[in-house]
MMTF fields as JSON, N, C-alpha, C and O atoms, coordinates in Angstrom:
{
  "mmtfVersion": "1.0.0",
  "mmtfProducer": "UNKNOWN",
  "numBonds": 371,
  "numAtoms": 372,
  "numGroups": 93,
  "numChains": 1,
  "numModels": 1,
  "chainsPerModel": [1],
  "groupsPerChain": [93],
  "chainIdList": ["A"],
  "bondAtomList": [4, 2, 8, 6, 12, 10, 16, 14, 20, 18, 24, 22, 28, 26, 32, 30, 36, 34, 40, 38, 44, 42, 48, 46, 52, 50, 56, 54, 60, 58, 64, 62, 68, 66, 72, 70, 76, 74, 80, 78, 84, 82, 88, 86, 92, 90, 96, 94, 100, 98, 104, 102, 108, 106, 112, 110, 116, 114, 120, 118, 124, 122, 128, 126, 132, 130, 136, 134, 140, 138, 144, 142, 148, 146, 152, 150, 156, 154, 160, 158, 164, 162, 168, 166, 172, 170, 176, 174, 180, 178, 184, 182, 188, 186, 192, 190, 196, 194, 200, 198, 204, 202, 208, 206, 212, 210, 216, 214, 220, 218, 224, 222, 228, 226, 232, 230, 236, 234, 240, 238, 244, 242, 248, 246, 252, 250, 256, 254, 260, 258, 264, 262, 268, 266, 272, 270, 276, 274, 280, 278, 284, 282, 288, 286, 292, 290, 296, 294, 300, 298, 304, 302, 308, 306, 312, 310, 316, 314, 320, 318, 324, 322, 328, 326, 332, 330, 336, 334, 340, 338, 344, 342, 348, 346, 352, 350, 356, 354, 360, 358, 364, 362, 368, 366],
  "bondOrderList": [1, 1, 1, 1, 1, 1, 1, 1, 1, 1, 1, 1, 1, 1, 1, 1, 1, 1, 1, 1, 1, 1, 1, 1, 1, 1, 1, 1, 1, 1, 1, 1, 1, 1, 1, 1, 1, 1, 1, 1, 1, 1, 1, 1, 1, 1, 1, 1, 1, 1, 1, 1, 1, 1, 1, 1, 1, 1, 1, 1, 1, 1, 1, 1, 1, 1, 1, 1, 1, 1, 1, 1, 1, 1, 1, 1, 1, 1, 1, 1, 1, 1, 1, 1, 1, 1, 1, 1, 1, 1, 1, 1],
  "groupList": [{"groupName": "MET", "atomNameList": ["N", "CA", "C", "O"], "elementList": ["N", "C", "C", "O"], "formalChargeList": [0, 0, 0, 0], "bondAtomList": [1, 0, 2, 1, 3, 2], "bondOrderList": [1, 1, 2], "singleLetterCode": "M", "chemCompType": "L-PEPTIDE LINKING"}, {"groupName": "ASP", "atomNameList": ["N", "CA", "C", "O"], "elementList": ["N", "C", "C", "O"], "formalChargeList": [0, 0, 0, 0], "bondAtomList": [1, 0, 2, 1, 3, 2], "bondOrderList": [1, 1, 2], "singleLetterCode": "D", "chemCompType": "L-PEPTIDE LINKING"}, {"groupName": "VAL", "atomNameList": ["N", "CA", "C", "O"], "elementList": ["N", "C", "C", "O"], "formalChargeList": [0, 0, 0, 0], "bondAtomList": [1, 0, 2, 1, 3, 2], "bondOrderList": [1, 1, 2], "singleLetterCode": "V", "chemCompType": "L-PEPTIDE LINKING"}, {"groupName": "GLU", "atomNameList": ["N", "CA", "C", "O"], "elementList": ["N", "C", "C", "O"], "formalChargeList": [0, 0, 0, 0], "bondAtomList": [1, 0, 2, 1, 3, 2], "bondOrderList": [1, 1, 2], "singleLetterCode": "E", "chemCompType": "L-PEPTIDE LINKING"}, {"groupName": "ILE", "atomNameList": ["N", "CA", "C", "O"], "elementList": ["N", "C", "C", "O"], "formalChargeList": [0, 0, 0, 0], "bondAtomList": [1, 0, 2, 1, 3, 2], "bondOrderList": [1, 1, 2], "singleLetterCode": "I", "chemCompType": "L-PEPTIDE LINKING"}, {"groupName": "ARG", "atomNameList": ["N", "CA", "C", "O"], "elementList": ["N", "C", "C", "O"], "formalChargeList": [0, 0, 0, 0], "bondAtomList": [1, 0, 2, 1, 3, 2], "bondOrderList": [1, 1, 2], "singleLetterCode": "R", "chemCompType": "L-PEPTIDE LINKING"}, {"groupName": "GLN", "atomNameList": ["N", "CA", "C", "O"], "elementList": ["N", "C", "C", "O"], "formalChargeList": [0, 0, 0, 0], "bondAtomList": [1, 0, 2, 1, 3, 2], "bondOrderList": [1, 1, 2], "singleLetterCode": "Q", "chemCompType": "L-PEPTIDE LINKING"}, {"groupName": "LEU", "atomNameList": ["N", "CA", "C", "O"], "elementList": ["N", "C", "C", "O"], "formalChargeList": [0, 0, 0, 0], "bondAtomList": [1, 0, 2, 1, 3, 2], "bondOrderList": [1, 1, 2], "singleLetterCode": "L", "chemCompType": "L-PEPTIDE LINKING"}, {"groupName": "GLY", "atomNameList": ["N", "CA", "C", "O"], "elementList": ["N", "C", "C", "O"], "formalChargeList": [0, 0, 0, 0], "bondAtomList": [1, 0, 2, 1, 3, 2], "bondOrderList": [1, 1, 2], "singleLetterCode": "G", "chemCompType": "PEPTIDE LINKING"}, {"groupName": "ALA", "atomNameList": ["N", "CA", "C", "O"], "elementList": ["N", "C", "C", "O"], "formalChargeList": [0, 0, 0, 0], "bondAtomList": [1, 0, 2, 1, 3, 2], "bondOrderList": [1, 1, 2], "singleLetterCode": "A", "chemCompType": "L-PEPTIDE LINKING"}, {"groupName": "ASN", "atomNameList": ["N", "CA", "C", "O"], "elementList": ["N", "C", "C", "O"], "formalChargeList": [0, 0, 0, 0], "bondAtomList": [1, 0, 2, 1, 3, 2], "bondOrderList": [1, 1, 2], "singleLetterCode": "N", "chemCompType": "L-PEPTIDE LINKING"}, {"groupName": "SER", "atomNameList": ["N", "CA", "C", "O"], "elementList": ["N", "C", "C", "O"], "formalChargeList": [0, 0, 0, 0], "bondAtomList": [1, 0, 2, 1, 3, 2], "bondOrderList": [1, 1, 2], "singleLetterCode": "S", "chemCompType": "L-PEPTIDE LINKING"}, {"groupName": "CYS", "atomNameList": ["N", "CA", "C", "O"], "elementList": ["N", "C", "C", "O"], "formalChargeList": [0, 0, 0, 0], "bondAtomList": [1, 0, 2, 1, 3, 2], "bondOrderList": [1, 1, 2], "singleLetterCode": "C", "chemCompType": "L-PEPTIDE LINKING"}, {"groupName": "HIS", "atomNameList": ["N", "CA", "C", "O"], "elementList": ["N", "C", "C", "O"], "formalChargeList": [0, 0, 0, 0], "bondAtomList": [1, 0, 2, 1, 3, 2], "bondOrderList": [1, 1, 2], "singleLetterCode": "H", "chemCompType": "L-PEPTIDE LINKING"}, {"groupName": "PRO", "atomNameList": ["N", "CA", "C", "O"], "elementList": ["N", "C", "C", "O"], "formalChargeList": [0, 0, 0, 0], "bondAtomList": [1, 0, 2, 1, 3, 2], "bondOrderList": [1, 1, 2], "singleLetterCode": "P", "chemCompType": "L-PEPTIDE LINKING"}, {"groupName": "LYS", "atomNameList": ["N", "CA", "C", "O"], "elementList": ["N", "C", "C", "O"], "formalChargeList": [0, 0, 0, 0], "bondAtomList": [1, 0, 2, 1, 3, 2], "bondOrderList": [1, 1, 2], "singleLetterCode": "K", "chemCompType": "L-PEPTIDE LINKING"}, {"groupName": "PHE", "atomNameList": ["N", "CA", "C", "O"], "elementList": ["N", "C", "C", "O"], "formalChargeList": [0, 0, 0, 0], "bondAtomList": [1, 0, 2, 1, 3, 2], "bondOrderList": [1, 1, 2], "singleLetterCode": "F", "chemCompType": "L-PEPTIDE LINKING"}, {"groupName": "THR", "atomNameList": ["N", "CA", "C", "O"], "elementList": ["N", "C", "C", "O"], "formalChargeList": [0, 0, 0, 0], "bondAtomList": [1, 0, 2, 1, 3, 2], "bondOrderList": [1, 1, 2], "singleLetterCode": "T", "chemCompType": "L-PEPTIDE LINKING"}, {"groupName": "TRP", "atomNameList": ["N", "CA", "C", "O"], "elementList": ["N", "C", "C", "O"], "formalChargeList": [0, 0, 0, 0], "bondAtomList": [1, 0, 2, 1, 3, 2], "bondOrderList": [1, 1, 2], "singleLetterCode": "W", "chemCompType": "L-PEPTIDE LINKING"}],
  "groupTypeList": [0, 1, 2, 3, 1, 3, 4, 5, 6, 7, 5, 5, 5, 4, 8, 1, 7, 3, 8, 9, 2, 1, 7, 7, 10, 8, 6, 0, 11, 12, 7, 13, 14, 1, 7, 2, 15, 7, 10, 1, 7, 9, 2, 15, 10, 16, 1, 9, 4, 1, 2, 17, 7, 3, 5, 16, 0, 15, 5, 7, 1, 11, 0, 10, 11, 6, 2, 18, 8, 7, 5, 1, 1, 7, 14, 6, 7, 2, 8, 3, 9, 2, 5, 15, 9, 7, 14, 8, 7, 14, 5, 5, 10],
  "groupIdList": [1, 2, 3, 4, 5, 6, 7, 8, 9, 10, 11, 12, 13, 14, 15, 16, 17, 18, 19, 20, 21, 22, 23, 24, 25, 26, 27, 28, 29, 30, 31, 32, 33, 34, 35, 36, 37, 38, 39, 40, 41, 42, 43, 44, 45, 46, 47, 48, 49, 50, 51, 52, 53, 54, 55, 56, 57, 58, 59, 60, 61, 62, 63, 64, 65, 66, 67, 68, 69, 70, 71, 72, 73, 74, 75, 76, 77, 78, 79, 80, 81, 82, 83, 84, 85, 86, 87, 88, 89, 90, 91, 92, 93],
  "secStructList": [7, 7, 2, 2, 2, 2, 2, 2, 2, 2, 2, 2, 2, 2, 2, 2, 2, 2, 2, 2, 2, 2, 2, 2, 2, 2, 2, 2, 2, 2, 2, 2, 2, 2, 2, 2, 2, 2, 2, 2, 2, 2, 2, 2, 2, 2, 2, 2, 2, 2, 2, 2, 2, 2, 2, 2, 2, 2, 2, 2, 2, 2, 2, 2, 2, 2, 2, 2, 2, 2, 2, 2, 2, 2, 2, 2, 2, 2, 2, 2, 2, 2, 2, 2, 2, 1, 6, 6, 1, 7, 7, 7, 7],
  "xCoordList": [94.79, 95.677, 96.663, 96.354, 97.845, 98.91, 98.999, 99.176, 98.878, 98.904, 100.266, 100.343, 101.318, 102.659, 102.854, 103.498, 102.309, 102.408, 101.632, 102.102, 100.476, 99.685, 100.426, 100.412, 101.066, 101.831, 102.987, 103.248, 103.675, 104.769, 104.261, 104.881, 103.123, 102.546, 102.16, 102.399, 101.562, 101.195, 102.435, 102.429, 103.481, 104.728, 105.332, 105.831, 105.284, 105.81, 105.003, 105.571, 103.694, 102.835, 103.051, 103.059, 103.223, 103.502, 104.847, 104.988, 105.825, 107.138, 107.044, 107.674, 106.243, 106.045, 105.397, 105.795, 104.39, 103.716, 104.657, 104.654, 105.463, 106.418, 107.439, 107.825, 107.875, 108.822, 108.211, 108.859, 106.947, 106.273, 106.113, 106.31, 105.759, 105.593, 106.937, 106.997, 108.002, 109.331, 109.738, 110.304, 109.445, 109.76, 108.991, 109.57, 107.698, 106.884, 107.335, 107.361, 107.689, 108.149, 109.437, 109.594, 110.338, 111.57, 111.304, 111.911, 110.399, 110.06, 109.386, 109.658, 108.513, 107.826, 108.791, 108.655, 109.758, 110.715, 111.591, 112.029, 111.853, 112.587, 111.7, 112.187, 110.422, 109.49, 109.126, 108.862, 109.104, 108.661, 109.457, 108.837, 110.784, 111.512, 111.197, 111.136, 110.998, 110.646, 109.272, 109.064, 108.341, 107.014, 107.088, 106.39, 107.916, 108.077, 108.659, 108.2, 109.673, 110.26, 109.224, 109.148, 108.432, 107.403, 106.38, 105.951, 105.989, 105.04, 105.612, 104.919, 106.861, 107.496, 107.575, 107.32, 107.925, 108.009, 106.629, 106.503, 105.609, 104.253, 103.796, 103.197, 104.069, 103.683, 104.407, 103.807, 105.685, 106.476, 105.914, 105.778, 105.589, 105.05, 103.679, 103.399, 102.829, 101.512, 101.628, 100.84, 102.597, 102.814, 103.235, 102.771, 104.106, 104.532, 103.349, 103.219, 102.5, 101.311, 100.378, 99.8, 100.224, 99.38, 99.891, 99.104, 101.205, 101.788, 101.521, 101.149, 101.71, 101.48, 100.016, 99.713, 99.111, 97.683, 97.29, 96.441, 97.886, 97.593, 98.017, 97.278, 99.22, 99.676, 98.743, 98.416, 98.322, 97.42, 96.086, 95.545, 95.555, 94.287, 94.413, 93.488, 95.556, 95.762, 95.779, 95.208, 96.44, 96.473, 95.075, 94.707, 94.296, 92.926, 92.087, 91.292, 92.257, 91.526, 91.906, 91.046, 93.197, 93.668, 93.077, 92.616, 93.093, 92.529, 91.03, 90.504, 90.351, 88.915, 88.613, 87.715, 89.365, 89.12, 89.46, 88.79, 90.496, 90.841, 89.763, 89.451, 89.196, 88.126, 86.905, 86.276, 86.56, 85.407, 85.684, 84.772, 86.913, 87.261, 87.162, 86.7, 87.59, 87.475, 86.013, 85.649, 85.185, 83.752, 83.169, 82.324, 83.627, 83.126, 83.679, 82.969, 84.925, 85.575, 85.351, 85.573, 84.92, 84.821, 83.894, 84.275, 82.706, 81.853, 82.533, 82.429, 83.221, 83.906, 85.051, 85.233, 85.818, 86.929, 86.44, 87.023, 85.378, 84.83, 84.275, 84.474, 83.58, 83.03, 84.115, 83.982, 85.183, 86.289, 86.928, 87.272, 87.088, 87.689, 86.801, 87.303, 85.497, 84.576, 84.589, 84.58, 84.609, 84.634, 85.924, 85.914, 87.027, 88.283, 88.21, 88.717, 87.575, 87.473, 86.469, 86.666, 85.39, 84.346, 84.238, 83.429, 85.01, 85.08, 83.779, 83.66, 82.822, 81.6, 80.579, 79.561, 80.797, 79.822, 79.854, 80.917, 78.684, 78.651, 79.262, 79.24, 79.795, 80.44, 79.41, 78.706, 79.341, 78.433, 79.247, 80.414, 78.612, 79.293, 78.929, 79.407],
  "yCoordList": [116.6, 116.659, 117.798, 118.879, 117.488, 118.474, 119.211, 118.586, 120.53, 121.349, 121.245, 121.168, 121.243, 121.148, 119.807, 119.746, 118.745, 117.43, 117.403, 116.834, 118.005, 118.083, 118.893, 118.533, 119.971, 120.797, 119.982, 120.054, 119.219, 118.37, 117.33, 117.092, 116.711, 115.716, 116.363, 115.796, 117.55, 118.248, 118.613, 118.479, 119.066, 119.404, 118.151, 118.208, 117.03, 115.797, 115.366, 114.962, 115.454, 115.073, 116.006, 115.564, 117.295, 118.256, 117.938, 117.996, 117.603, 117.222, 115.988, 115.924, 114.996, 113.794, 114.142, 113.636, 115.017, 115.429, 116.207, 116.005, 117.095, 117.854, 116.93, 117.124, 115.922, 114.948, 114.187, 113.968, 113.787, 113.06, 113.962, 113.511, 115.227, 116.172, 116.401, 116.438, 116.553, 116.747, 115.53, 115.671, 114.338, 113.118, 113.07, 112.792, 113.338, 113.328, 114.415, 114.199, 115.578, 116.685, 116.286, 116.577, 115.632, 115.168, 114.147, 114.193, 113.224, 112.21, 112.837, 112.445, 113.804, 114.458, 115.29, 115.348, 115.929, 116.722, 115.824, 116.244, 114.603, 113.641, 113.098, 112.789, 112.983, 112.419, 113.423, 113.018, 114.701, 115.717, 115.716, 115.739, 115.693, 115.664, 114.416, 114.473, 113.295, 112.076, 112.205, 111.73, 112.844, 113.054, 113.998, 113.794, 115.013, 115.938, 115.191, 115.374, 114.349, 113.563, 112.618, 112.47, 111.983, 111.068, 111.815, 111.32, 112.992, 113.806, 114.173, 114.06, 114.61, 114.973, 113.766, 113.888, 112.617, 111.404, 111.012, 110.621, 111.12, 110.782, 111.73, 111.291, 113.019, 113.989, 113.689, 113.745, 113.374, 113.05, 111.812, 111.789, 110.789, 109.555, 109.782, 109.254, 110.563, 110.837, 111.679, 111.502, 112.59, 113.358, 112.439, 112.597, 111.485, 110.528, 109.68, 109.386, 109.293, 108.511, 109.346, 108.831, 110.626, 111.505, 111.598, 111.55, 111.731, 111.805, 110.506, 110.531, 109.386, 108.09, 107.928, 107.44, 108.332, 108.217, 109.135, 108.768, 110.314, 111.205, 110.566, 110.617, 109.959, 109.273, 108.115, 107.894, 107.385, 106.254, 106.731, 106.106, 107.83, 108.364, 108.826, 108.643, 109.425, 109.844, 108.626, 108.653, 107.557, 106.332, 105.735, 105.266, 105.751, 105.236, 106.07, 105.523, 107.386, 108.249, 107.928, 107.871, 107.72, 107.372, 106.042, 105.91, 105.063, 103.751, 103.865, 103.214, 104.683, 104.866, 105.429, 104.944, 106.455, 107.033, 106.03, 105.998, 105.211, 104.2, 103.127, 102.664, 102.73, 101.722, 102.272, 101.567, 103.537, 104.126, 104.265, 104.087, 104.576, 104.635, 103.264, 103.144, 102.24, 100.873, 100.484, 99.808, 100.909, 100.613, 101.208, 100.595, 102.403, 103.038, 102.366, 102.264, 101.91, 101.329, 99.827, 99.279, 99.157, 97.695, 97.148, 96.184, 97.698, 97.13, 97.156, 96.197, 98.244, 98.337, 97.321, 96.67, 97.185, 96.227, 94.791, 94.013, 94.445, 93.082, 92.849, 91.781, 93.846, 93.707, 93.486, 92.632, 94.248, 94.075, 92.696, 92.061, 92.233, 90.92, 89.819, 88.864, 89.939, 88.923, 88.952, 87.898, 90.152, 90.257, 89.668, 89.075, 89.84, 89.236, 87.71, 86.996, 87.229, 85.779, 85.174, 84.052, 85.9, 85.436, 86.451, 87.375, 86.301, 87.319, 87.542, 88.576, 86.662, 86.818, 87.747, 88.033, 88.232, 89.107, 90.496, 90.983, 91.139, 92.5, 93.495, 93.274, 94.568, 95.602, 96.718, 97.169, 97.153, 98.245, 99.508, 99.452, 100.655, 101.942, 102.524, 103.603],
  "zCoordList": [168.559, 167.415, 167.595, 168.095, 167.161, 167.264, 165.93, 164.884, 165.965, 164.755, 164.071, 162.845, 164.846, 164.26, 163.558, 162.511, 164.119, 163.502, 162.172, 161.187, 162.153, 160.919, 159.859, 158.682, 160.265, 159.321, 158.745, 157.545, 159.569, 159.087, 158.094, 157.058, 158.421, 157.511, 156.169, 155.103, 156.245, 155.017, 154.191, 152.967, 154.853, 154.146, 153.499, 152.376, 154.209, 153.662, 152.436, 151.422, 152.536, 151.417, 150.22, 149.071, 150.503, 149.432, 148.786, 147.565, 149.611, 149.077, 148.187, 147.132, 148.625, 147.812, 146.471, 145.422, 146.529, 145.291, 144.377, 143.162, 144.958, 144.143, 143.499, 142.347, 144.25, 143.688, 142.521, 141.498, 142.69, 141.601, 140.377, 139.249, 140.589, 139.48, 138.792, 137.563, 139.552, 138.961, 138.131, 137.047, 138.647, 137.906, 136.588, 135.538, 136.646, 135.429, 134.456, 133.244, 134.99, 134.149, 133.413, 132.227, 134.111, 133.478, 132.398, 131.328, 132.672, 131.677, 130.46, 129.325, 130.696, 129.585, 128.75, 127.528, 129.385, 128.622, 127.754, 126.683, 128.195, 127.362, 126.247, 125.159, 126.509, 125.546, 124.457, 123.325, 124.76, 123.814, 122.504, 121.441, 122.52, 121.234, 120.409, 119.181, 121.091, 120.367, 119.715, 118.598, 120.407, 119.828, 118.629, 117.636, 118.714, 117.587, 116.385, 115.257, 116.627, 115.54, 114.929, 113.71, 115.789, 115.303, 114.463, 113.421, 114.904, 114.154, 112.793, 111.782, 112.75, 111.482, 110.544, 109.346, 111.088, 110.282, 109.734, 108.574, 110.572, 110.131, 109.031, 108.049, 109.179, 108.158, 106.847, 105.774, 106.936, 105.738, 105.045, 103.822, 105.823, 105.246, 104.608, 103.531, 105.267, 104.697, 103.428, 102.499, 103.378, 102.156, 101.013, 99.884, 101.303, 100.274, 99.812, 98.623, 100.738, 100.38, 99.511, 98.554, 99.833, 99.022, 97.589, 96.643, 97.427, 96.079, 95.318, 94.145, 95.987, 95.349, 94.96, 93.871, 95.84, 95.532, 94.38, 93.568, 94.294, 93.176, 91.854, 90.871, 91.832, 90.614, 90.273, 89.107, 91.29, 91.077, 90.504, 89.593, 91.031, 90.542, 89.091, 88.3, 88.737, 87.342, 86.425, 85.335, 86.874, 86.064, 85.92, 84.843, 87.006, 86.919, 85.962, 85.197, 85.997, 85.063, 83.624, 82.745, 83.389, 82.045, 81.6, 80.466, 82.488, 82.154, 81.891, 80.988, 82.671, 82.502, 81.115, 80.427, 80.705, 79.383, 78.28, 77.248, 78.487, 77.483, 77.38, 76.283, 78.51, 78.489, 77.778, 76.988, 78.051, 77.365, 75.875, 75.067, 75.493, 74.08, 73.429, 72.294, 74.136, 73.627, 73.462, 72.499, 74.392, 74.3, 73.021, 72.368, 72.673, 71.46, 70.201, 69.201, 70.234, 69.055, 68.909, 67.829, 69.964, 69.947, 68.867, 68.204, 68.648, 67.589, 66.216, 65.451, 65.911, 64.624, 64.545, 63.516, 65.623, 65.636, 65.477, 64.723, 66.183, 66.082, 64.68, 64.101, 64.135, 62.781, 61.751, 60.874, 61.85, 60.906, 61.052, 60.055, 62.29, 62.513, 61.95, 61.358, 62.125, 61.596, 60.074, 59.437, 59.477, 58.016, 57.434, 56.355, 58.16, 57.693, 57.789, 56.924, 58.85, 59.029, 58.054, 57.586, 57.739, 56.828, 55.68, 55.76, 54.654, 53.612, 52.845, 52.187, 52.886, 52.129, 52.77, 52.14, 53.986, 54.651, 54.029, 53.645, 53.928, 53.376, 54.346, 55.557, 53.838, 54.647, 54.928, 54.025, 56.21, 56.587, 56.806, 57.196, 56.549, 56.77, 58.094, 58.447]
}
């Protein structure tokens, strides 16, 4: 084996590797700003979703309290409606 030939082959292989690394580095530098924009857009969208979910949860809480209030008032409402429909029934306190 010729040492000089091996050195040339190693230099060529190193050059090929450096070229591949430079190519990937260039592609990554072009990709990085797009990834930053995508990240910012995703954060913005998730923040909007969080706001919407908070409003939705407040509405559900309001509906929950209204349903429980209806549960408490329903016997009285039904009793009054039945008494109006059947006037001869006695009234309870």
